VONUTI-901487 format. One line per field, with one value per residue (C-alpha): residue number from 1; x, y, z. Coordinates in Angstrom, 2 decimals. Example, Ala and Ser with C-alpha at 12.3 -4.5 7.8 and 13.67 -1.06 7.14 Angstrom:
VONUTI-901487
bamar 1  2
u 12.30  13.67
v -4.50  -1.06
w 7.80  7.14
This chain:
VONUTI-901487
bamar 1  2  3  4  5  6  7  8  9  10  11  12  13  14  15  16  17  18  19  20  21  22  23  24  25  26  27  28  29  30  31  32  33  34  35  36  37  38  39  40  41  42  43  44  45  46  47  48  49  50  51  52  53  54  55  56  57  58  59  60  61  62  63  64  65  66  67  68  69  70  71  72  73  74  75  76  77  78  79  80  81  82  83  84  85  86  87  88  89  90  91  92  93  94  95  96  97  98  99  100  101  102  103  104  105  106  107  108  109  110  111  112  113  114  115  116  117  118  119  120  121  122  123  124  125  126  127  128  129  130  131  132  133  134  135  136  137  138  139  140  141  142  143  144  145  146  147
u -0.41  1.26  2.31  0.78  -2.45  -4.22  -2.29  -3.24  -6.96  -7.21  -5.06  -7.41  -10.56  -8.94  -7.23  -10.46  -11.99  -8.81  -9.33  -12.93  -12.20  -9.86  -12.23  -14.63  -12.22  -11.63  -15.01  -16.47  -13.24  -15.64  -17.74  -15.51  -11.83  -10.14  -9.30  -6.76  -3.80  -5.37  -6.87  -3.49  -1.90  -4.74  -4.71  -0.49  -1.23  -3.41  -0.91  2.00  -0.10  -0.40  3.42  4.37  2.03  2.34  5.57  7.65  7.32  3.81  2.98  5.25  3.11  -0.12  1.21  4.30  6.65  6.02  2.27  3.45  5.76  2.28  0.19  2.92  2.71  -0.84  -1.73  0.49  -0.97  -4.79  -3.93  -2.07  -4.11  -7.61  -5.74  -4.98  -8.13  -9.71  -7.23  -7.64  -11.87  -11.15  -11.14  -8.00  -5.92  -8.24  -11.35  -13.91  -17.11  -15.93  -16.22  -19.83  -20.87  -24.46  -25.29  -24.97  -21.87  -21.36  -21.55  -18.53  -16.85  -17.49  -16.26  -13.06  -12.23  -13.15  -10.37  -7.69  -8.57  -8.15  -4.76  -3.61  -4.87  -2.88  0.26  0.32  -0.31  1.89  4.98  4.28  4.54  7.51  9.31  8.22  9.77  12.66  13.14  11.69  14.08  17.16  19.00  20.47  24.01  24.18  26.55  24.49  25.44  24.61  20.82
v 0.30  3.46  5.39  8.54  7.09  9.71  12.75  11.48  11.48  14.60  16.51  15.28  16.12  19.86  20.55  21.41  23.15  25.56  26.12  26.78  29.19  30.93  31.45  32.42  35.48  36.50  36.82  38.32  41.04  43.42  43.86  43.53  43.55  40.82  40.05  38.75  38.92  36.63  34.57  34.04  33.07  30.95  29.06  28.62  27.67  24.31  23.45  23.93  21.47  19.04  19.33  18.66  15.65  13.94  15.39  17.93  16.22  15.17  19.00  19.71  17.26  18.96  22.86  22.74  25.66  26.69  27.04  29.26  31.34  32.25  32.56  35.38  37.09  36.61  38.35  41.30  41.54  41.52  43.94  46.39  45.31  46.14  49.86  50.38  49.33  52.10  54.41  53.34  53.52  57.74  57.57  57.68  54.57  52.21  54.17  51.45  53.35  53.43  49.59  49.25  52.80  51.66  50.25  51.81  52.91  49.97  47.43  48.90  49.37  45.56  44.29  46.65  45.21  41.57  42.03  43.37  41.06  38.26  39.67  39.90  36.53  35.13  36.85  36.51  32.57  32.28  33.93  32.20  28.98  29.77  30.90  27.53  25.34  27.61  26.84  23.40  22.00  22.85  19.99  20.44  21.30  18.50  15.76  12.39  11.18  13.82  13.59
w 0.07  -0.74  2.43  0.74  -0.36  1.99  0.89  -2.69  -2.11  0.22  -2.34  -5.45  -3.69  -2.73  -5.90  -7.73  -5.15  -4.41  -8.59  -8.05  -5.17  -7.28  -10.02  -7.38  -5.81  -9.50  -10.59  -7.38  -7.57  -9.63  -6.62  -3.66  -2.68  -4.48  -7.98  -10.68  -8.16  -5.34  -7.57  -9.51  -6.65  -5.40  -8.36  -8.53  -4.99  -6.48  -8.72  -6.26  -3.92  -6.82  -7.67  -3.80  -3.60  -7.17  -8.13  -10.05  -13.53  -13.10  -12.66  -15.57  -17.70  -16.10  -16.67  -19.27  -19.17  -22.66  -21.01  -18.48  -20.75  -23.01  -19.97  -18.96  -22.42  -22.90  -19.57  -19.96  -23.64  -22.34  -19.98  -22.14  -25.20  -23.03  -22.70  -26.05  -27.43  -25.32  -26.95  -30.12  -29.51  -29.02  -25.01  -22.26  -21.57  -19.80  -19.83  -19.89  -20.96  -24.64  -24.33  -24.87  -25.21  -26.17  -22.99  -19.75  -18.21  -15.82  -18.57  -20.51  -17.07  -15.85  -19.56  -19.27  -15.42  -16.18  -19.39  -17.30  -14.36  -16.70  -17.73  -13.96  -13.09  -16.20  -15.44  -11.56  -12.46  -14.89  -12.68  -9.58  -11.80  -13.41  -9.76  -8.41  -11.15  -11.04  -7.64  -7.29  -10.49  -8.63  -6.93  -3.52  -2.49  0.04  -0.26  -0.27  2.96  5.00  4.83
């Protein structure tokens, strides 16, 4: 019997709940404190927990390094692209009202905030994962006989 069976079962139950809570924090961030940064850290913690329980190689198969790099770039481009889109539509940088001028003031604000927060979530998640992968992939400098 695997000595880590309980940890694996509990992790398999907790990881989806952690991700759902991260998404809740993200989408609830429009109306209360919270949002992209906190959600990015929470979702990254789910992948880090997965890595600690199932191993770094399993985590890198689930969330490969190329995907982490893509998300980091995508998040920055989404955040900045939202501001550039508002410029091109004739408003100030990140003036969300212009994103949906036909409807109420709140609709444009809602669209803009969701886009910017998705960019922040993507970037923060990717940076947290890149830092974790960088540190977790390093071998300790302790000689084998000293453990």
